[in-house]
C-alpha positions in Angstrom: -62.9 13.8 28.4 -60.1 12.5 26.2 -62.4 12.2 23.2 -63.4 15.8 23.5 -59.7 16.9 23.7 -58.9 14.9 20.6 -61.9 16.5 18.8 -60.7 19.9 19.8 -57.2 19.2 18.5 -58.7 17.9 15.2 -60.9 20.9 14.8 -58.1 23.2 15.7 -55.9 21.5 13.0 -58.6 22.0 10.4 -59.1 25.6 11.5 -55.4 26.3 11.2 -55.3 24.8 7.8 -58.4 26.9 6.7 -57.0 30.2 8.1 -53.6 29.8 6.5 -55.1 29.5 3.0 -54.2 25.9 2.5 -57.0 23.4 1.7 -56.1 19.8 2.0 -58.2 17.2 0.3 -58.3 14.4 2.8 -60.8 12.2 0.9 -58.0 9.9 -0.3 -56.8 9.4 3.3 -60.4 8.8 4.5 -61.0 6.1 1.9 -57.7 4.5 2.7 -58.5 4.4 6.4 -62.0 2.9 5.6 -60.2 0.3 3.5 -57.9 -0.5 6.3 -60.9 -1.1 8.6 -61.5 2.1 10.6 -65.1 3.2 11.1 -65.9 6.8 10.0 -66.6 9.3 12.7 -64.5 7.6 15.4 -61.5 8.9 17.1 -59.3 6.1 15.6 -60.5 7.0 12.2 -59.6 10.7 12.7 -56.1 9.6 14.0 -55.6 7.4 10.9 -56.5 10.3 8.5 -54.2 12.7 10.4 -51.3 10.3 10.5 -51.6 9.6 6.7 -51.8 13.3 6.0 -48.7 13.9 8.1 -46.7 11.1 6.5 -47.6 12.4 3.1 -46.5 15.9 4.1 -43.1 14.6 5.3 -42.5 12.5 2.2 -43.4 15.4 -0.2 -40.8 17.6 1.6 -38.1 15.3 0.3 -39.4 15.7 -3.3 -39.9 19.4 -3.0 -36.2 20.1 -3.5 -36.2 18.5 -6.9 -39.6 20.1 -7.7 -38.3 23.5 -6.7 -35.2 23.0 -8.9 -37.4 21.9 -11.9 -39.7 24.9 -11.3 -36.7 27.2 -11.2 -35.8 26.1 -14.7 -39.3 27.0 -15.9 -40.9 23.5 -16.0 -44.6 23.5 -15.1 -45.8 21.0 -12.5 -47.9 18.1 -13.7 -46.5 18.1 -17.2 -44.5 15.4 -18.9 -41.5 17.7 -19.1 -41.7 18.4 -15.4 -41.8 14.7 -14.7 -38.9 14.2 -17.0 -36.9 16.9 -15.2 -37.6 15.2 -11.8 -36.7 11.8 -13.3 -33.4 13.1 -14.6 -32.5 14.7 -11.3 -33.3 11.4 -9.5 -31.2 9.4 -12.0 -28.4 11.9 -11.6 -28.5 11.4 -7.8 -28.5 7.6 -8.2 -25.5 7.7 -10.6 -23.7 10.1 -8.3 -24.2 7.8 -5.4 -23.1 4.7 -7.5 -20.0 6.6 -8.6 -19.2 7.6 -5.0 -19.6 3.9 -3.9 -17.4 2.7 -6.8 -14.8 5.3 -5.8 -14.9 4.2 -2.2 -14.4 0.6 -3.2 -11.6 1.4 -5.6 -9.9 3.7 -3.0 -10.1 1.0 -0.3 -8.5 -1.5 -2.8 -5.8 1.1 -3.7 -5.1 1.7 0.0 -4.7 -2.1 0.6 -2.3 -2.4 -2.4 -0.2 0.6 -1.2 -0.1 -0.9 2.3 1.0 -4.3 0.9 3.7 -2.6 -1.2 5.0 -0.6 1.7 5.0 -3.8 3.8 7.0 -5.6 1.1 9.5 -2.7 0.9 10.0 -2.8 4.7 10.6 -6.6 4.5 13.1 -6.1 1.7 14.9 -3.4 3.6 15.2 -5.8 6.5 16.5 -8.5 4.2 19.1 -6.1 2.8 20.3 -5.2 6.3 20.6 -8.9 7.1 22.5 -9.6 3.8 24.9 -6.7 4.6 25.6 -8.2 8.0 26.1 -11.7 6.5 28.5 -10.3 3.8 30.6 -8.5 6.4 30.6 -11.6 8.6 31.7 -13.6 5.6 34.8 -11.4 5.2 33.8 -8.8 2.7 34.9 -5.3 3.4 32.2 -2.9 4.4 32.5 -1.0 1.1 32.3 -4.2 -1.0 29.4 -5.4 1.2 27.4 -2.2 0.8 28.0 -2.1 -3.0 26.9 -5.7 -3.5 23.8 -5.8 -1.1 20.6 -6.1 -3.0 22.2 -6.9 -6.3 21.5 -10.6 -6.0 25.1 -11.3 -6.6 26.6 -14.1 -4.4 29.2 -13.2 -1.8 32.5 -13.0 -3.6 35.3 -14.9 -2.1 38.1 -12.9 -0.4 41.2 -12.6 -2.4 44.1 -14.1 -0.5 46.1 -11.6 1.3 49.8 -11.4 0.5 52.0 -13.0 3.0 54.6 -10.6 4.4 57.8 -11.9 5.9 61.1 -10.6 7.0 64.1 -12.6 6.0 67.6 -12.1 7.6 70.3 -12.6 5.2 73.6 -14.3 6.1 75.4 -11.0 6.3 72.8 -9.9 8.9 70.9 -7.6 6.6 67.0 -7.8 6.8 64.8 -7.8 3.7 61.0 -7.7 3.5 59.4 -10.2 1.1 55.8 -10.4 0.0 54.5 -13.6 -1.4 51.3 -13.8 -3.4 50.5 -17.1 -5.0 53.8 -18.4 -6.5 55.3 -14.9 -6.8 57.6 -13.5 -4.2 59.0 -10.0 -4.3 61.6 -8.9 -1.9 63.1 -5.4 -1.3 
């Protein structure tokens, strides 16, 4: 029963091909199936021929876009110029894919470099904040500390503050004196 159904499917397949105006030469598939080891006029032989024909049909679909493009430019199939057209299209596709791959690699490298630079900037920002805090803790005024952060300059020592004192004179009068180093000014 199963063999009869397969025969009907095979006959229907060939009838459909015949009615649609397409004639497929299956001799190359038949000889290949014989070479593989299938015996003619068996169900397995018929399946082999049909599978090879179907595989060839699907692989020719992928080529048909290039063929259609070459035909649209006026090249005649099965001519050297048609083959050259298809070859050039194939080479262009390969070059385009290689260029895209190269771009993807270069872009990934660029993105890694940008990320490393941003990370270093963030690290340096943190170091400047730390330096600012250390300068202010060391006695620099906030203005001086801000102006010197990130310059690489060492923390400047603080200038000694003038010493202010009030002196009472023998007549009871008070004067203010400021001493800086060895100089004293009173008023």
